[in-house]
N, C-alpha and C positions, 0 to 999 in steps of 0.2 A: 789234377784234380779243377782246378781251373782254367788254363788251356790245355785239355790234355793231347791237341795235335800238335802245339809246337817244337821246335826240334829243338833239341838240349844238347848240352857238352858237356855237364862233368859226369862223370862214373857212375854214380849215385842214382841215373833214372834207368838204367841198362834192367832194373826188375822194380818192378812196382813195390814197394812196404808194404804192411797193412798198418795202418795209423791205428794210435793210440789209443785214439776217439774220432769215429768215424767220420769221414767228411766226403758224403757221397756225392753231394750236388756243389755248382761251383761257388755259389752262395755260400753257402755253409764254410766252404772252403777260406773264399773270402775275408766272414766273417771272422774267422780262424788267424788269419796272417792281419789283418788288423787288430784286434787283439793283444798278439801277438810282436806287432810292430818293434814299442819298445825292447822288450828282450831279446827278438831277435838286431838290433843294432846291438844293446849291448855285448850280444854274443859275438860280431862281425867285428867292434871294435878288438877286443880281447885275442879273438883271434888273430885280428892283423898284426898287436903287437906281442906276440906271444907265439910266432914261429910256423903260424897255423895260417901259411899265405893261402894255402891252396884251398881252403875251406870256406876264406873270407872271400874270393870270387866264388866260389861256389852260392855262397848265402844270398851273394847278389842276381846270378841267376835264378836263385827260385823265387825269390821276391819279388821277380817280373810282373806275373798276373795283379797282384796285390795293387804296382804303382801304376799300368797300365789302365787298370779299372777305376782308381782312387786318392791316382797322383800322387797325395805327399812330393809335394815338390823337394823342402829342405832333406827331410830322410834320404831320399829320392837323389838329391845331387850330393849329400855326402856320405852314403856308401857305395854310390858308385866310385867318387871318385880314389878311394880308399879301397876298389875293387882294383881299377885301373894301377894302384902304386901296388897292389899282391899279384895282382896277373905277371905284372914285368918283374919282380922278385922270382917268381917260379920260372921266368923265362923261358911260358909257355906263349906259340907267339898265337894260336887258335885263341887258347883264352884272353889273351889279349886284343886281338879283336872283338872277342863278344862285348868286354866291356867299354871299351873304347863305344864300340856301335851302341848300348844301353846308354851310357853318358851321355853321346850324340842324340838320341832320344830325350832327355828330363831336358835342354838346350833348349829343343826345337819345337819344344813343347812350352818352357816358359820363351818364347819366341826370339831366344840369343841363336840367329841362326848361322851366321858368322860363328862362335865356336862351335855350333852341331852339325855345320860342312867340313869342321877342319880335321873334329871325331870322327866322322863318318869317312874320312879318305886316311885318314891314321887306320881304321879298320878295313878298308879296300886296298891297300898293300899290303897289309899282312897275310889278312885272306888270299891273297894273290901269291906272296912269297912264300905258301904252304899248301898249295897247289887245293884251296878247301871250296870246289866249287861253290854247296850248296852257300857259305859263307863269304865265299863271294857276288852270289845270287841277294843275301840281304842286305848287302851292304850298299848292293846296286839300288834296291829297295828303300833304303832311309836315306842317302843321299836326294833320288829321283823326290820323296815326300818333301823333303827339304827343298826342294826348287818347287813344287808345286807348289807350295805356303808361300816361297817368295814371288808368285807371278809366272815364273820362268816354264811356261808350259811347254814348249818344244822340249827344252833341255830334260822335264820332268819326262815326258812319254818314252823318250828316249830312252833313259834310264829304268824306265817300266818295262818295257821293249828289252831291254838286256838284258836284265834281270828273269823275263817271263820264260826269256830261249833258257836260263840256266835250270829255271827249277822243270822245267817240262825233262828237260836233260838229265839231270837225277832224279826221276821221277817223284816230285814233292806235291801232291795237287795240292796243298794248304795252300803253299808259295801260288800254284800258279793262278786257284781262285784271287788271292790276295790280289797280285799282279794286273787281273781284268777288272777286278773294282778300282782297282787306282786307276790304273789308263782311264775306265768312266768317267772318276771322280774328274779327273782330268783332262777330258772331255770336255765334258757338262762343265766346270769353271770357265772354259777360255769360249763357249758356246758354241760347242758342236752338240747339238741336245741328241737330234736321233742317233749319232753315233756312243754317244754316253750310256745310251738306254739298253742298244744291241749289248755291249759291253756289260753292262752290269745287269742286266738281267740275264749274261751267261755262267756271270762273277756269283750269281743268287744260286742260280744249278747246281755248281762243281762247290761251293759252298754247301752244300744241302747235304752233297752227298759224300761228301769227309767224315762224319759232318763236323763241320766250324760254326758251332750260332751264333758268336759274338757276329763274323763276315758274315753270314747270312742276312742279321740283321742292318747292318754297315751296307750291304748291298741297295734291301731295299730303303733305308734310311736317303741315301743316297740317290736314289728312282724316287725316291716320292719328290726330293728338292729339286731335281730334273725337271719334274714335271711342270712342277710350280713354275718354275724359270722359261720352261720352252712354251709356257701360255696354255698348258691344258689343266689346271687346278684340280680341276677335279676328276683324276685320274691318281690326286696326290694321293688322298686320305688312308688308299686303304695298305700300299703300301707303308708308310706311318706310322698306319697304328697296328700292323704285323710287327715293325721292327721295332714299338718300345712295347708291346708283350715281351720279345724274347729279350729284350733289355730289362727288366724288370725282374725275371725270371731267374735272369743267372747275376739282378743287383749289381750291376754296369754304371752308377754312379752318373760320369761324368758322359757316357755316350747317352742315356736318359739325357740327361741336358740337351746334348747335342738336338735330339728329335723335337727337345719343346719349341728350340727355337725355331727349328723349318715347319712345328708347328701352328709353330706364330702368324710366319713370316704364310701359309698358308690361309691360315683364319685374315688375315691383313689382306690379303689378293680376294677376302669374299667377302672383305665387307663387314668382320666381326668382331668387333671392337672388344668386345668381352672377350670374347675367347684369348685372340691376342693377347690381352693382357695376363689373364690367365699363364699363357702358356710360358711368356713372358716372364712374371712372376716363381713358375717351376724351377724354369729355367737359372735364375736369378741365385733362389732359394741354394740349387747344389752349385751353382762355380761359387756363391758365395762359402761354402765351406768346404769345399774345395782350397778355396783362396789366386782360383786360377785366372790368369790373365782378359778370359773372358766379362769379369765381374764388372765392371768397369763401363763396358759397352753395354752389355745388356741395362742396364741402369741406366745409361744416356736415351736405350728405344724406350725403356718406360717413361721415362721424364719429357719425352717426345710427343707421347700418347697419352701423357695425362696434361700436354699444356695443347692439344690436337694438331700437333704440326707434323706432317711429313718423318715417320720412321727414319734416322737415320741408316743407311745401308748396315748390314751383319759383316761378318768380318769371315763370313763363308769358309767356317771350320773343319778343317780334315780332320780324316781320324788316326792316330797312332796306330801303329801296327801291334 
C-alpha cells in the first residue's frame, strides 16, 4: 500500500492479501508499520535465530516503505545487517543483492558513502551473476545516487542513463520515470538548469502515468528548486506547493522536510525572512524527530538567520529511492 508500484522479490507479493485491518491509503499503512516496528524487529530477530532465514530477509524488504518515509536509522541498520546475513545463509543471490542494496541505502542516507558504494557494488555483481536485469538497473541507480551525493555528476548521470536503458528494456515505467528524475536532479546540481527542467517535467508526467505519487512530488520539488537556482523564483512556488500537498497526503515526513528547505530558499530569495524562518523551523522539527544528519545544518541556517548573517549553503539533499 505504501509503494504499490515498487518491484518486489519476495514470493508473498504475488497475490495481495486482505489485511486484518483495512489499510487503503499510504498514510494509514505507514502509521501501522510505525506502530508495529518494535514487534516487527522482534519477529525478524526471532526468525533469524530460529532457522527462518527466508522470512527474515523478506521482512526487511517489507519494511522498505517505512524506512524510506520515516528513516528510523538504528532499526534500518540493524534489520538489514540481519537481512544480509540471512539472505547469504539461504544461498539466494537475488535476495543477497536486494539486501545489500537496501543496506547500502541506509549507509548513503547516513552519509557513509564509502560503505554505501561497497554495498551497491556487491549488489550489482550479484545481479549480473544471476542475469537479473531489473535488479542490475536498480543497483546502477543506487550507485548513481551515491555519486550524485558526492558531487561526481558525470559518473552519476552515466549510471542513471545505463539504468534508464535497462528499465526501458524490461518495460518498467516506474524505473524509467525515476531515472529521468535522477538525471534531472544531477543536471540541476551541476548547473545545467534548462536541461534539468526538461527531464524533471518528463519525469513528472511519467510518474503521474504509473501512477507513482511519491515521485510525482519529488519531480515537482526538484523542479521548484531548479527554478530558484536558475534565477526564476517566481515559477518555483507552484511546483513546491503541489509537491508538499502530495507528500502530506502520503505522510512522507522526511520528504516534507526537504521541500520545506526549498521553500525556505525561495523565501530567502524573495526577501521574506519570516517565511524563511518558518520553513526552516518546520524542516528542523521533522529532521530532529527523525534524528537525520541534516539537523545540525538546519540549526546552523537558523542561527545565521537570527544573527542576521548570510545563510550558509544547504547540502542540497537528494531523495532516496
